[in-house]
N, C-alpha and C positions, 0 to 999 in steps of 0.2 A: 961412891957419889953417881959420877955420871953413865957408869955403868947401868946401876941401878934405874936412873931417870930413861937411858934408852932401853932398858929393860922392859921396865913401865910402860915407856910408851908406847913399843914394838907390841907389848899385850893388847891396847888401847886398841891399837892398829888391828892386830889380828880379832878383837872384839867385834869393832866397826865391819870389820869383812864378812864375821859370820853374820851379822845381824844384816847387814844387806843380802847377803846367803839366802837366808831367813825370810827377809822381804821377796826375794825371786823368787821362790820357791812357793809365797804365799800367792802371787799374782799369778804364775803357772797356773795352781791351783784353781783361784777364780776364772782363770779361762777355761781351762778344763770344765768347771761348774755351770759357766757360759755357753759352753758347745753342746754341752747336757741339754742344757735347755734350750738351746735352738733345735737341737735334734728333737726334744721331747714334742715343741710348738709344731715342727714340721709334722712330725707322726701325725699329733694331734687334728692340723688341719687338714692332711689326707684324709684323717678316718673321716673328719667332717663333711669332704667334697666328697669321699665314699659314700657316706651316709644321703647325701644331697641328691646325689645322682641312684642312688635306687628308691631313693620317694619320689624322685622324675619318673625314673621307670614305670614304678607301682601306679604313679598317675597316668601314664600315658596306656598302661597297658588297661586302665579301668575307662579311661576315655576311650580305647578302641573296645572295647566291652560294652560303652554305650550303644557306639556306633553302629556294634552288631545286634543290639537289641532293638535299637531302631532302626535296622535295616529288617529283622523280622516282624516287626510290626506292619511294616508297610505290606512287605509280603504278605501277612495277615490281612492287613484292607484291602490291599488286591484282590486277595483269593475270594473275601466276604464281597466285594463288588460283583466279582465274577460271577460269583453265586446267584447274586443276587438279580444280575445282570439274566443268566438263564433261567432264573426264574418267571422274571417277567417274561422271556420270551414263549417258555412254555405256559404261561397265562395266556399270552397274544395267539399264539397256534390254537392253544383250547378254548378261544374265544372265538376264533375263526371258525374252527371246525364247528362250534355249535352253531355260529353265524348262516354257513354253509346249510346245516343240519336242519333249522330253522326256517331258510332260505326255502329248500328243498320240502320241507312239510306245508309252506304256503301257496307253493306253487300245484 
């Protein structure tokens, strides 16, 4: 009778130990899952940062293109202004020539 009780007690103890081991294994698996989730979140976060860096680079390239377009418009305005100034100067010279000819004709 005592040996049976001792055997039963030992079996219960072994079963409790097996259950503790199963619980430790479940905890290890939960930790591995948390680690996988942290790694996944970190990768996603890095991808999001990379996408944001790319969007910012594209915005900067667009700003540079706009600055270049503005510089080109400014050069075009300056070319137009110089051309208009040259045209006004040609007109003034033409008027002076005409005045001189008119002056000579009236002399």
